[in-house]
One Martini backbone bead per residue (centre of mass of N, CA, C, O) as a GRO file, in nm:
protein
   69
    1UNK     BB    1  -2.215  26.548   1.503
    2UNK     BB    2  -2.289  26.735   1.270
    3UNK     BB    3  -2.061  26.645   1.077
    4UNK     BB    4  -2.140  26.343   1.062
    5UNK     BB    5  -2.430  26.387   0.952
    6UNK     BB    6  -2.349  26.545   0.698
    7UNK     BB    7  -2.171  26.319   0.574
    8UNK     BB    8  -2.396  26.110   0.558
    9UNK     BB    9  -2.576  26.268   0.363
   10UNK     BB   10  -2.369  26.300   0.144
   11UNK     BB   11  -2.321  25.996   0.086
   12UNK     BB   12  -2.616  25.928   0.019
   13UNK     BB   13  -2.646  26.118  -0.220
   14UNK     BB   14  -2.458  25.969  -0.412
   15UNK     BB   15  -2.639  25.711  -0.439
   16UNK     BB   16  -2.889  25.866  -0.548
   17UNK     BB   17  -2.746  25.985  -0.799
   18UNK     BB   18  -2.675  25.704  -0.923
   19UNK     BB   19  -2.960  25.601  -0.947
   20UNK     BB   20  -3.059  25.823  -1.133
   21UNK     BB   21  -2.854  25.789  -1.366
   22UNK     BB   22  -2.955  25.503  -1.436
   23UNK     BB   23  -3.239  25.576  -1.498
   24UNK     BB   24  -3.176  25.787  -1.730
   25UNK     BB   25  -3.035  25.570  -1.906
   26UNK     BB   26  -3.261  25.357  -1.925
   27UNK     BB   27  -3.494  25.610  -1.999
   28UNK     BB   28  -3.385  25.803  -2.269
   29UNK     BB   29  -3.623  25.666  -2.439
   30UNK     BB   30  -3.936  25.627  -2.567
   31UNK     BB   31  -3.902  25.329  -2.659
   32UNK     BB   32  -3.840  25.217  -2.382
   33UNK     BB   33  -4.099  25.296  -2.244
   34UNK     BB   34  -4.292  25.151  -2.451
   35UNK     BB   35  -4.172  24.860  -2.401
   36UNK     BB   36  -4.184  24.938  -2.053
   37UNK     BB   37  -4.401  25.095  -1.874
   38UNK     BB   38  -4.394  24.944  -1.599
   39UNK     BB   39  -4.091  24.969  -1.549
   40UNK     BB   40  -4.092  25.275  -1.544
   41UNK     BB   41  -4.283  25.319  -1.311
   42UNK     BB   42  -4.134  25.166  -1.104
   43UNK     BB   43  -3.867  25.328  -1.122
   44UNK     BB   44  -3.992  25.601  -1.067
   45UNK     BB   45  -4.116  25.538  -0.789
   46UNK     BB   46  -3.855  25.465  -0.652
   47UNK     BB   47  -3.726  25.749  -0.687
   48UNK     BB   48  -3.949  25.913  -0.550
   49UNK     BB   49  -3.933  25.776  -0.280
   50UNK     BB   50  -3.637  25.831  -0.211
   51UNK     BB   51  -3.663  26.138  -0.225
   52UNK     BB   52  -3.882  26.180  -0.015
   53UNK     BB   53  -3.725  26.047   0.220
   54UNK     BB   54  -3.493  26.241   0.212
   55UNK     BB   55  -3.642  26.503   0.262
   56UNK     BB   56  -3.768  26.423   0.534
   57UNK     BB   57  -3.500  26.373   0.682
   58UNK     BB   58  -3.395  26.661   0.652
   59UNK     BB   59  -3.632  26.791   0.802
   60UNK     BB   60  -3.596  26.626   1.071
   61UNK     BB   61  -3.253  26.624   1.105
   62UNK     BB   62  -3.083  26.852   0.959
   63UNK     BB   63  -3.217  27.130   0.988
   64UNK     BB   64  -3.230  27.151   1.294
   65UNK     BB   65  -2.925  27.158   1.331
   66UNK     BB   66  -2.867  27.414   1.160
   67UNK     BB   67  -3.036  27.601   1.346
   68UNK     BB   68  -2.838  27.569   1.602
   69UNK     BB   69  -2.583  27.729   1.465
   0.00000   0.00000   0.00000
């Protein structure tokens, strides 16, 4: 069970990392941000929300399992 959950978290992190890489590529120049500040805010908020949710899930689900080992 613990191994399965660990692999699930690992796989999900790969998707989150890819999403962040796309964000960093899209907004890598100040001119891009200046041209679409609301788009930048929206994308940044989506990334921060996904990271927050991930951290919360780790705290709730993953770390308690690790403490049992």
